[in-house]
MIVEXZA-134162 format. One record per residue (C-alpha): x, y, z. Coordinates in steps of 0.5 Angstrom, whole numbers, plus 500, padded with zeros to 3 digits. Layout:
<rs>
XYZ ...
</rs>
This chain:
<rs>
225478569 230475573 235480576 241479572 246484573 249485566 252491563 246496563 248501558 242502555 241509556 237511550 230508548 227508541 220506539 220503532 214501528 215494526 211491519 204489521 205490528 206495533 213497535 221494535 227496539 232500535 237503541 243500538 245506534 245510540 248506545 255506542 255514542 252514549 258509552 263514548 260520552 260516559 265511559 263509566 256508565 255501565 259500571 255506575 248502572 250496575 253499582 246503582 242496581 246493587 243498592 236497590 232494595 227489591 225485598 222491601 214491601 212496595 205496595 205503598 209508602 204513602 209518599 208521592 214523588 212529583 216531577 216538574 215537567 216542561 213540554 216543548 212543542 217543535 212544530 213544522 206546520 199547524 197540523 202538528 202544533 198540538 193544543 195545550 189541552 192535548 198536552 194536559 191530557 197527555 199528563 193526565 194519562 201519564 199520571 193515571 198509569 203511574 198511580 194505577 188509576 188507569 181505567 183498564 186495570 181490570 184487564 190485568 190477568 189474575 196471575 199478575 194482579 199481585 205485583 201490579 204497583 201504584 208507583 206513587 209517582 206523578 208528573 206536573 207541568 211546572 208553574 215557574 220558568 227558569 227565570 221565576 216567571 209564571 208559565 204554562 210550561 208549554 213552549 212553542 217553536 216552529 222549525 223544519 227540524 220537527 220533521 225527522 227530529 232527533 237531539 237536534 231539536 234540543 238546541 232550539 229550546 230547553 230548560 235546565 234538566 236539573 230542574 225539569 223533565 224536558 219533553 220535546 213534541 215533534 212531527 216525526 223522528 229519525 234516528 241519526 245514522 240508523 239503517 232501521 226501517 219503521 216509524 220512530 215514535 219516541 225515545 228517552 235517556 235513562 238516568 246518568 250522573 252528570 248528563 247534560 240536556 242534549 242526552 237527557 229528556 224525552 222526544 216524542 211524536 205529536 200523535 203519541 202525545 195524549 189521547 185527544 187532538 192529533 193523538 192516535 193511541 191511549 198515550 202509552 208511548 209517553 208512559 213507556 218513555 217516562 219509564 226509561 227516563 226513570 231507569 227501566 229497561 225492557 222486560 225482553 232485554 237480552 232475551 230469556 237469559 238476560 234481564 231487566 233487573 226485575 224478578 217479578 217480570 217473567 223473561 221474554 224472548 223478544 218484544 211482544 206485539 199485538 195482544 197475545 195473551 197465550 204467549 210464553 216465549 221463555 220457560 227458564 223461569 220457575 214457576 214458568 209464567 206467561 209473557 207479561 204483555 200487560 207491562 208498559 215496558 213491553 211493546 204490546 198494543 196500547 189497549 193491552 198494556 196496563 201495569 208497572 210491577 213492584 220491582 219496576 216501582 222500586 227501581 224508579 223510586 230508587 232513582 228518585 231517591 238518589 240525588 245524583 240520578 233523578 233526586 234533584 227533581 223532587 227536592 223541596 227546593 226544586 218544588 219551590 223553584 218550579 212552582 209546583 209546591 202545593 199552595 205556594 204563592 206565585 208571582 201572578 194572578 190566577 186565571 179563573 176556569 172551572 168545570 162541572 161533572 154534569 151540565 145537563 141535569 134533572 131537577 133536584 140533581 146535585 152537581 160537583 164543581 171543580 176549580 180549574 184555574 191556572 197560572 197563579 195559585 188562588 187563595 180565595 174563591 167566590 162562586 155564583 150559582 143563580 138557581 142553585 142551592 147554595 147560590 154562592 160559595 167560597 169553597 174551592 170545589 163546591 157542590 150545588 143542587 139545582 131545582 127548576 122552580 119555573 115549571 118550564 120543561 127546562 131552564 138554563 142557569 149561569 155560573 160564575 167564578 172569581 178567583 183571587 190571590 195577592 197579585 190580582 183577581 180574574 173572573 169566568 162567567 158562562 151564560 146558560 152553563 147549567 141546563 135543568 130539566 123537568 123529566 115529567 113535562 117533556 113536550 116531545 113524544 115519539 117524534 122529534 123534528 127541528 130546523 131553526 126557522 122560528 127560534 134562536 138557540 138555546 130554546 125549549 128544544 135545544 140546550 147549547 153546551 159551551 164547555 170552554 165558556 168562550 164566544 165560539 158556540 153553536 149559533 143560529 145562522 141565516 146563511 146557506 141552510 139546507 132547508 128553510 132560511 136558517 141553520 146553526 153554525 159553529 165558527 170552527 175557523 177561529 176555534 181552539 183545537 180540542 174544544 168541544 161544543 154541543 147541542 143537547 135535545 130536551 127529553 123525548 118520550 119513546 115509550 110507544 116506539 117500535 123502531 126509530 132512526 135519528 137523522 140530520 144534515 151537516 156541512 163541514 170543511 177543512 183548512 189547508 193541511 192536517 185537520 181531524 175534526 170530529 162529530 159525535 152523536 150520543 144518547 142519555 137515558 138518565 137525564 144527562 148523567 151518562 152518555 153513550 156514543 152511537 155514531 162518530 164522524 171523523 176527519 176526511 169522512 166528515 168533510 164536504 169541502 177541503 183545504 179552504 183557507 178562508 172562513 167557509 160557508 156551504 154554497 149548495 145542497 151538495 155541501 150538505 151530507 146526511 147521517 142516519 143513526 138507528 136508535 132502536 136500543 133506546 126504546 123504552 119507558 125512559 125518555 131519551 136525550 140526544 147530544 150532537 157534539 163537535 170536537 175541533 180538530 183544526 178545521 173550518 166552519 161547521 153547520 147543522 140543520 134538519 134534525 129528525 127522529 123518524 119513529 115507527 109506532 107500535 100497534 097500540 099507538 097506530 090510531 094516532 096516525 089517523 089524527 090530522 092537523 091541517 093546514 100545517 104549517 098554518 097562519 094560526 087557523 087550523 082544524 083537527 080531524 080524527 078526535 071526537 067532539 069534546 076532547 080536551 086539548 092543550 097547546 104548548 110553545 116549544 119552551 114548554 109554556 102553555 099558551 092555550 087550552 080548551 075542548 074540541 067542537 065537531 068540525 070546528 076550526 081552532 085559532 091560535 094567536 101566537 108568534 110564528 114558530 113551532 108548537 105542540 098540540 096535545 091531547 090525552 095520548 097524542 102529541 102533534 107538532 104545530 107550525 105557525 108561520 
</rs>
């Protein structure tokens, strides 16, 4: 918008939901209060804007300013006591937007691509608290003030606003003295020399903080509020003839709602451009906003360059005080943690490992990669190639990391973290059927994915199964919110399928209060490198029982629900893998059972239907009908070990001496499941 120097007294931004639309501005209620507190605010703001160099090139300065952050979770009940992981996700999303690394940059219309800016501003959770102790920079305070919160929550806890950006996460917000209708999503104070903590920082609802857990958006409310914190106004401030001091944001008559790319509410700009609904400082839907402009970048960075406004946050001294200076020694041992870009891979795949250790900065890393090349490493973020030399259809490998600094050492070791598969030796062909009667997990059918490396993961369970005597259980009652635990199948060949449906039974309960657990089914055709979600069950639609205060087990068949997912889109020459993952949302225990891939075979394969194994299940003695005498056969265990081979005699019985379990009878072009009891 044109650079009108008006009385820029908007020190507070309030985000309100408008009927039928997303949000509307309600800052007028607090404007007069801020003006009374700071009489020189308007003049100071106008003087500051006059010093901003809007004409300098703003594409990049190759200098990234980093702001230390503390997040205060003020919760009423456990339902709004969001997880550390959700907080970290919010900061990740914030940084993606401010560095223009957000995944939706391609949605910026071509007319605005030239002014879309990498602001070279980042936000980082502080590593030292005001007393100089190591910290996660996430505090938790239970208080009824979380409901209908405003500046009253800041009296519960705050850190010096001269050193930290304070963010208070609350249940809900009520603007004191406001007669406006709608739901308040968040508010922030613009820079003002001498402002105290009460009239500074960001207050935001928990469901607008991050994209996981209780988050219900893409996290752009926090992006918007941080823009105000760094000095930005709305593009629609004052309508077509006022301004946000930015020449590269077209004038907008009023707030934009929805995602109307045809909107052009003002025609007094030259050349006349449409409304920039992509701008983070407008009110369009989260999936439509995706940019800051060069002039907005100039205002924010100018505020950070001014010591009296926000410059105190990014000084070298403050980086040391808050512990965010890269590589600085911190007075605590590092807490080992890591992740890999893939945990289910094909033989010969190279994997990128990333050190995710927290607390004190590590100075030494010692990695352990049994089965990998290299098998050890002292790099912070090594790459490792895995080769399955066992000949089995898949093999699990452990991964360990020890991190050290001058204060101490910690270790993280995850059993079976990597699952290395042999794509040419799959034992499932055009069918899949799995209960958990004979084998613990992991086994030749299932890989157990436990990305957190904790003791809570899918385990075989002998209580209240849907069929037989066993199911699998996740102790979600004691799980951390946002933790993900998954079961991943071995390869399934589907090259002769004409149609197929994947189904299973699930039993899940909630705890009292808010819960939003999620069960997601996805498919990979490239050995786990990428996954495509095909069905998600969420929250209330997931639960067979609700408000269970104690650890829950299903007590009857009515507690078990069935889901069926069509997988016709994945028929082809590439084998598939299926992942069933549970994302904890604060609920109770979860159970799975009776997995089945129901395949309709194409005409070339219909003759396989005439081949019969009986009895099946058996005690190991059975017959095969429908194959000519002399046909060679092989029998495999569920983990891919060959346990018997031979040729069929006419009307002869076969004897398999093996432990009870699932097996595969294989002859050329035909695979049949064999069950021994």
